[in-house]
C-alpha positions as CSV (number, residue, x, y, z in Angstrom):
1,M,8.8,103.9,159.5
2,I,5.5,104.1,161.4
3,F,2.5,104.1,160.3
4,A,0.1,105.8,162.6
5,R,-3.9,105.5,161.6
6,S,-5.2,108.9,162.4
7,A,-9.5,109.8,162.3
8,A,-9.2,112.0,159.8
9,R,-11.1,111.7,156.4
10,C,-11.5,113.1,153.1
11,S,-12.8,116.5,153.4
12,G,-15.8,117.6,151.5
13,A,-13.4,119.4,149.1
14,V,-12.0,116.5,149.0
15,A,-15.2,114.5,148.4
16,R,-16.2,117.5,145.8
17,A,-12.8,116.5,143.7
18,G,-15.0,116.4,140.2
19,A,-16.9,119.5,140.7
20,G,-16.0,122.1,138.7
21,N,-13.3,122.3,135.8
22,R,-10.2,122.2,137.3
23,S,-7.8,120.0,136.6
24,V,-5.2,120.0,138.6
25,R,-2.3,116.9,140.3
26,M,0.3,116.9,142.7
27,A,3.6,115.3,142.1
28,F,5.4,113.5,145.1
29,V,8.3,111.2,144.5
30,V,8.2,108.6,147.0
31,P,11.1,106.3,147.2
32,S,11.3,103.3,145.6
33,A,9.3,101.0,148.4
34,L,6.8,103.7,150.1
35,I,4.9,104.6,147.5
36,A,1.8,102.1,145.4
37,G,-0.1,102.9,142.1
38,L,1.3,105.0,139.6
39,C,-1.1,107.7,137.1
40,S,-0.7,106.5,133.7
41,G,-1.7,109.1,131.1
42,C,-0.7,112.2,130.5
43,S,-2.8,114.5,128.7
44,S,-1.5,116.1,125.2
45,T,0.7,119.2,124.9
46,P,-1.7,122.4,124.1
47,A,-1.1,123.8,121.3
48,L,0.8,127.6,121.2
49,S,-0.5,130.0,119.4
50,A,2.6,131.2,117.4
51,G,1.7,135.0,117.8
52,S,0.9,134.9,121.1
53,A,2.2,137.6,123.0
54,P,5.0,137.1,125.5
55,S,2.8,137.9,128.3
56,D,1.9,136.4,131.7
57,T,-1.7,135.7,130.4
58,T,-0.1,133.9,127.3
59,L,2.2,132.0,129.3
60,A,0.3,128.8,129.8
61,S,-0.4,128.5,126.5
62,S,3.4,129.0,126.2
63,H,4.6,126.1,128.6
64,A,2.3,123.6,127.0
65,G,3.8,121.3,124.6
66,S,25.0,108.8,147.4
67,T,23.8,109.6,148.5
68,A,27.7,110.0,149.2
69,A,27.7,108.6,152.9
70,G,30.9,110.4,154.2
71,R,32.7,107.4,156.5
72,S,34.8,107.8,158.7
73,G,36.8,104.8,161.5
74,S,35.1,101.0,160.7
75,H,32.0,99.8,160.9
76,A,30.4,102.7,159.4
77,P,26.3,102.5,159.2
78,P,23.9,102.8,156.5
79,T,23.3,105.4,154.8
80,G,20.8,107.4,156.7
81,T,21.2,105.8,160.1
82,T,23.0,107.7,162.9
83,T,25.1,105.5,164.9
84,S,28.3,106.0,166.9
85,A,30.9,103.4,167.1
86,A,31.8,102.4,170.7
87,G,35.6,102.5,171.7
88,A,37.0,98.9,171.2
89,A,37.5,97.2,174.8
90,G,40.7,97.2,176.0
91,R,42.5,94.0,176.1
92,A,44.4,93.2,179.5
93,T,47.0,90.8,179.3
94,A,47.6,89.7,183.2
95,G,51.7,88.8,183.7
96,A,52.4,85.4,184.5
97,A,51.8,85.2,189.1
98,A,54.5,82.9,191.1
99,A,52.7,80.8,193.1
100,A,53.3,78.5,195.9
101,A,52.2,75.2,195.2
102,Q,51.2,73.2,198.2
103,G,52.9,75.4,200.4
104,V,56.6,74.5,198.8
105,A,58.5,77.7,198.4
106,G,59.9,78.1,195.0
107,S,57.6,76.3,192.7
108,S,55.6,78.4,190.7
109,A,51.9,78.3,188.9
110,N,51.8,80.1,186.2
111,A,48.9,82.1,185.9
112,S,46.0,82.7,183.5
113,A,46.5,86.0,181.1
114,G,44.3,88.7,181.6
115,S,40.8,88.1,179.6
116,D,39.5,90.8,177.4
117,G,37.4,93.5,178.2
118,A,33.3,93.9,177.4
119,A,32.5,94.1,173.6
120,V,31.5,97.6,173.4
121,A,32.2,99.4,177.0
122,S,35.4,98.4,178.7
123,G,37.7,95.9,179.0
124,A,39.1,94.2,182.7
125,G,42.3,93.1,182.9
126,A,42.3,89.8,184.9
127,A,44.4,89.3,188.4
128,G,47.1,87.1,188.4
129,L,46.3,84.0,189.7
130,A,48.1,83.7,193.4
131,P,46.4,80.9,195.3
132,M,49.1,81.0,197.9
133,S,51.5,84.0,196.7
134,S,51.2,87.2,197.7
135,A,52.3,88.1,194.1
136,S,50.4,90.9,192.3
137,G,48.4,90.1,188.8
138,A,49.6,92.4,185.9
139,S,48.3,95.0,185.0
140,G,45.4,95.4,182.7
141,A,46.5,96.9,179.6
142,S,44.9,100.6,178.4
143,G,41.7,100.8,176.4
144,A,41.1,101.3,172.9
145,S,40.3,104.6,171.8
146,G,37.1,104.6,170.0
147,A,36.6,104.4,166.7
148,S,35.0,107.8,164.2
149,G,31.8,107.9,164.0
150,A,30.5,107.1,160.9
151,S,29.4,110.3,159.2
152,G,26.0,111.0,157.5
153,A,24.6,111.1,154.1
154,I,24.6,114.3,152.6
155,A,22.2,115.8,154.5
156,A,20.3,112.4,153.5
157,V,18.5,111.8,156.6
158,G,20.0,116.0,157.7
159,G,22.6,114.8,160.4
160,N,26.3,112.9,160.6
161,A,26.6,110.4,163.3
162,A,27.9,110.7,166.7
163,G,31.6,109.7,167.0
164,G,32.6,106.6,169.1
165,N,33.7,107.1,172.8
166,A,37.0,106.4,174.1
167,G,37.9,102.8,175.2
168,V,37.1,102.9,179.0
169,G,40.3,100.5,180.5
170,G,40.0,96.9,182.1
171,A,38.4,97.3,185.9
172,A,41.3,96.1,188.6
173,A,40.5,92.6,189.6
174,V,42.3,90.9,192.4
175,G,45.6,91.8,192.8
176,G,45.7,93.5,189.7
177,S,45.7,97.4,188.5
178,A,42.4,98.7,186.8
179,G,43.7,99.3,182.9
180,A,44.1,102.8,181.5
181,T,41.3,104.6,179.8
182,G,41.7,105.3,176.0
183,T,43.6,107.8,174.6
184,S,40.6,109.3,173.0
185,A,37.0,109.5,171.7
186,G,35.8,108.5,168.3
187,A,36.0,111.9,166.1
188,G,32.3,113.4,166.0
189,G,29.4,114.1,163.2
190,A,26.9,117.2,163.3
191,D,24.0,117.0,166.0
192,P,21.4,114.2,164.5
193,S,19.1,116.3,166.3
194,N,16.6,115.4,163.4
195,A,17.5,111.2,163.5
196,R,13.9,109.8,164.3
197,V,11.9,107.2,163.0
198,P,9.5,109.3,161.1
199,M,5.2,108.2,162.3
200,F,3.3,107.8,158.3
201,Q,0.1,109.4,159.3
202,K,-3.0,109.3,156.7
203,T,-4.8,112.7,155.7
204,A,-7.2,114.1,153.5
205,C,-6.4,113.1,150.4
206,I,-2.5,111.1,151.3
207,D,-2.5,107.4,152.1
208,P,1.3,106.9,153.0
209,M,0.5,103.2,153.0
210,Q,0.1,103.0,149.1
211,A,3.9,104.9,149.0
212,K,6.5,102.9,148.1
213,P,10.3,103.9,148.1
214,D,11.9,105.6,145.3
215,T,8.7,105.4,143.2
216,E,6.6,107.8,142.2
217,V,2.6,107.9,143.2
218,N,-0.2,110.4,142.4
219,F,-2.4,111.9,145.2
220,P,-5.0,113.3,143.7
221,C,-6.4,116.1,145.7
222,E,-9.1,118.8,144.9
223,G,-8.8,118.7,141.1
224,V,-5.1,118.4,141.4
225,D,-2.2,115.9,141.0
226,I,-0.1,115.8,144.0
227,W,2.9,113.5,142.7
228,T,5.2,112.4,145.0
229,V,8.5,110.5,145.4
230,V,9.7,109.2,149.0
231,P,13.6,108.1,149.1
232,K,13.9,104.5,150.8
233,A,15.8,106.5,153.5
234,C,12.3,108.1,154.7
235,Q,10.9,105.0,155.8
236,T,13.7,105.2,159.0
237,Q,14.9,108.0,159.3
238,A,12.5,112.3,158.8
239,C,13.7,113.6,155.5
240,G,13.1,117.1,154.0
241,L,10.6,117.9,151.4
242,I,11.0,120.0,148.0
243,F,8.1,121.1,146.1
244,N,8.6,121.6,142.3
245,I,6.6,123.9,140.8
246,H,5.3,123.8,137.3
247,G,4.9,126.7,134.8
248,G,1.2,127.4,133.3
249,G,0.3,125.9,130.6
250,M,2.4,122.5,130.9
251,S,0.9,119.5,130.5
252,D,2.6,117.3,132.3
253,H,4.6,117.4,135.9
254,A,7.2,115.2,134.5
255,T,8.3,117.8,132.6
256,M,9.2,120.0,134.9
257,D,11.1,116.8,136.5
258,Q,13.0,116.6,133.4
259,A,14.0,120.4,132.9
260,T,15.7,120.0,136.8
261,N,16.1,116.3,137.5
262,M,14.9,117.6,140.6
263,I,13.9,113.4,141.7
264,A,17.1,112.2,141.2
265,L,19.1,115.4,142.8
266,G,16.3,115.9,146.1
267,S,16.2,112.3,146.1
268,E,20.5,111.6,146.8
269,A,20.4,114.7,149.1
270,G,17.6,113.0,151.5
271,Y,14.5,115.0,150.6
272,I,10.7,113.6,149.6
273,V,10.0,115.6,145.9
274,V,6.5,116.5,145.0
275,H,5.4,117.9,142.0
276,P,2.0,119.6,141.9
277,H,0.0,119.5,138.1
278,K,-2.8,121.5,137.6
279,G,-1.8,122.5,134.3
280,T,-2.4,125.9,134.7
281,W,-2.5,127.6,137.7
282,S,-4.2,130.7,138.9
283,V,-1.9,131.8,140.9
284,S,-3.7,134.8,143.0
285,S,-6.4,131.7,144.1
286,D,-4.3,128.8,144.1
287,R,-1.6,129.7,146.4
288,N,-3.9,129.3,149.3
289,A,-4.5,125.5,147.7
290,V,-0.9,124.6,147.2
291,F,-0.1,125.3,151.1
292,G,-2.7,122.9,151.8
293,F,-1.0,120.7,149.9
294,L,2.4,121.3,151.0
295,Q,0.8,120.8,155.0
296,Q,-0.5,117.7,153.8
297,V,2.3,116.2,152.5
298,I,4.6,117.4,156.0
299,T,1.7,115.3,157.8
300,A,1.2,112.5,156.3
301,F,5.2,111.3,155.9
302,D,6.3,113.1,158.9
303,V,8.2,115.8,157.3
304,D,11.5,117.3,158.8
305,R,10.0,120.3,159.8
306,K,13.6,122.3,159.2
307,R,14.1,121.5,155.4
308,V,11.0,122.0,153.7
309,H,11.7,124.1,150.7
310,S,9.7,125.5,147.5
311,T,11.0,126.1,144.1
312,G,9.0,127.0,140.4
313,Y,9.4,128.0,137.4
314,S,7.2,131.1,135.8
315,Q,4.2,130.4,137.8
316,G,5.4,128.1,139.9
317,G,8.1,130.8,140.7
318,Q,5.4,132.9,141.7
319,L,4.0,130.4,143.7
320,S,7.4,129.6,145.7
321,W,7.3,133.6,146.3
322,A,4.0,133.4,147.6
323,L,4.6,130.7,150.0
324,A,7.8,132.7,150.8
325,C,6.1,135.9,151.8
326,E,3.3,134.5,153.5
327,H,4.3,131.1,155.1
328,A,8.4,131.8,156.1
329,D,7.6,129.9,159.7
330,V,6.9,127.2,157.6
331,V,9.3,127.4,154.6
332,A,13.0,127.5,155.3
333,S,14.0,128.8,151.6
334,V,12.2,129.4,148.2
335,A,14.0,129.4,144.6
336,P,11.8,131.3,142.3
337,A,13.2,131.3,139.1
338,E,11.5,133.2,135.3
339,E,9.3,135.7,137.0
340,I,8.8,138.2,139.5
341,N,6.7,138.3,142.7
342,R,3.7,139.9,141.3
343,V,0.9,138.2,143.8
344,T,1.5,139.6,147.5
345,D,4.1,141.9,146.7
346,C,5.4,141.3,150.8
347,W,8.5,143.2,149.7
348,K,7.2,145.8,147.8
349,T,4.4,147.2,150.3
350,S,6.6,146.6,153.8
351,K,5.1,143.9,154.5
352,L,7.3,141.1,155.7
353,P,7.2,137.6,156.0
354,V,7.3,136.2,159.8
355,R,11.2,136.3,159.7
356,E,13.9,136.3,157.1
357,I,13.8,134.2,154.3
358,P,17.2,132.9,152.1
359,V,16.4,133.1,148.1
360,L,18.1,132.0,145.0
361,F,16.3,134.0,142.3
362,A,17.2,133.3,138.8
363,Y,15.7,135.3,135.9
364,G,17.1,135.4,131.9
365,K,17.9,139.1,130.7
366,R,16.3,138.0,127.7
367,D,13.1,136.8,128.9
368,S,10.4,139.4,128.7
369,I,7.4,136.3,129.7
370,G,7.8,136.5,133.6
371,G,7.7,140.2,134.5
372,G,10.3,141.7,132.0
373,Y,15.0,141.4,133.4
374,D,14.4,145.1,134.6
375,A,11.3,144.1,137.2
376,A,13.6,141.1,138.3
377,Q,16.1,143.8,139.1
378,M,13.9,145.8,141.2
379,L,12.9,143.0,142.5
380,A,16.2,142.1,143.9
381,R,17.1,146.0,145.1
382,Q,13.7,145.9,147.3
383,F,13.8,142.4,148.5
384,A,17.7,143.6,150.1
385,E,16.1,147.0,150.7
386,A,13.7,145.7,152.6
387,Y,16.1,143.9,154.8
388,K,19.2,146.3,155.3
389,M,21.6,143.7,153.4
390,T,24.6,144.7,152.0
391,G,26.1,143.9,148.9
392,P,25.8,143.4,146.6
393,E,28.6,140.9,145.7
394,T,29.9,139.1,143.0
395,V,30.2,135.8,143.6
396,A,30.0,134.1,140.0
397,G,30.7,135.5,136.2
398,A,30.3,139.1,135.4
399,E,28.1,141.7,134.4
400,A,28.4,141.1,131.0
401,S,28.3,137.2,130.9
402,K,26.3,134.6,130.0
403,H,26.0,133.6,133.6
404,W,26.6,136.4,137.1
405,R,25.4,135.4,140.3
406,Q,25.0,138.3,142.8
407,R,25.0,138.0,146.5
408,W,23.4,140.2,149.5
409,T,24.1,139.9,153.0
410,S,21.7,141.2,156.2
411,A,23.4,141.4,159.5
412,A,21.6,138.0,160.7
413,G,23.0,136.1,157.9
414,N,20.1,136.0,155.6
415,V,21.0,136.0,151.7
416,L,19.6,136.6,148.8
417,E,21.4,135.2,145.8
418,F,20.5,136.8,142.5
419,I,21.5,134.8,139.5
420,S,21.0,136.9,135.5
421,Q,21.9,134.3,132.6
422,D,21.8,134.9,129.5
423,Y,20.2,131.9,127.9
424,T,17.2,131.2,125.3
425,S,15.6,128.5,124.3
426,T,14.1,127.3,120.7
427,G,11.6,125.8,122.4
428,V,7.9,126.0,121.3
429,G,9.2,127.9,117.8
430,G,11.3,130.1,120.0
431,I,8.4,132.3,122.0
432,L,9.5,131.2,125.1
433,A,13.2,133.1,124.0
434,G,15.3,133.8,128.1
435,H,11.7,132.0,130.0
436,C,13.7,128.8,129.4
437,L,15.6,126.9,132.4
438,P,19.4,125.7,132.7
439,M,20.4,121.8,133.0
440,A,23.7,120.4,131.5
441,T,21.1,117.9,129.2
442,G,18.9,120.7,127.7
443,D,16.4,118.1,126.8
444,T,13.1,119.9,127.7
445,F,10.9,122.8,125.2
446,V,11.6,125.0,128.6
447,S,15.5,124.0,128.9
448,C,17.6,127.1,127.6
449,S,19.7,125.6,124.6
450,L,23.3,124.5,125.1
451,P,25.7,125.0,125.9
452,V,25.1,126.4,129.5
453,D,27.7,126.6,132.1
454,Y,25.3,125.9,135.6
455,D,22.9,123.4,136.1
456,W,20.0,125.0,138.2
457,G,18.4,122.4,139.7
458,K,21.7,121.5,141.0
459,E,22.5,125.0,142.6
460,V,19.1,124.7,143.6
461,V,19.5,121.1,146.4
462,Q,22.7,123.0,147.3
463,F,21.0,125.9,148.2
464,F,18.3,124.1,149.7
465,M,21.2,122.5,151.9
466,A,22.7,125.1,153.3
467,H,19.9,126.7,154.1
468,P,17.1,124.7,156.8
469,M,15.7,126.4,158.8
470,P,17.2,128.3,161.6
């Protein structure tokens, strides 16, 4: 990890962070040795009005309250390290050379055996020693095949290790024949184009030197808390980034992580995880600020630009839709849940993003808070029509099942995956109803009541891993 101090200073906006009545928080997850200083205070959960109507306006109060490194071959590098296993040196054994000693015919001296070749590149067959004889030394042995390169972690650092080269045959010495070249190269992994040491850099609100690996640290910025976790692997290789944005009225950022398990899932897959927190968002005015926070994280931790993603629940879903519409050149893919795109309407008005962007969209059949199920279906159709997509095809479940997943695909290979779910939540007196997130443990007030047959957090991370920036 390299820290680069820049001339950047806190902007006037930062100096005025306390002005006004805004209370915004951003959450990042920084792995165990990068982030220091944890925020300790969580505000109490606002009380709900039992008679609140299930609308977006009342949503704020409704919400209150291993990397498995694939390794092939030997000497697999540590997780997140892109390395190649060198072909083993060829070993050459020279035969005993008959030589006349002292000019007396028939007397022979045994020549020394060939020595091992170089440890990393090639093995040289040593010639048979023949001080007074014309006898040739034995040929060097063939170089050993290169060991297979170790596969990289599950996108932990965004690439697999390259395979080792074939062993090079021993070179000919005095009178000895050259050893044969190894027969095969090690099996290589994917192109590790992002295998680089990140250059950390201080921004207006983020000092990466305060980060401790695998530790959650808050970087307050303009009334928003930016809770961030940077995995340990991200100290030595550029990682991706996931913004996990909470719904309106949620009193702390921790609930959003508990409802998705995003810190654990994202860190394992090689992503810095950020939970920006404000309590209740004003989506129309906060979307630019959220994008600004995202840009600061990218710069501060030198994020892999091809792996920047946003997911969110309810109002956080609206913000993710906005990022997709307005910043598709920065955000690789998005996963909004339980909220339609009511801010930009970029597909309805044909103000399409600068590129086709992959979307995973989940909405409850019984959810009347995030815009309604009919509106969610309409949005999916508008998205598909805007990109002239074919489909939908059913990839999981069925229309009458609790979990129905459909996919549309464009000619360019872009996808929209729409998950219709038929679950409800008993949290907050049942006001949320179908406005909930499915999770295996279902232990938060925004979690759908168990049992559920899929886990939203896992689906999101898998989708992001499969859809980086082209």
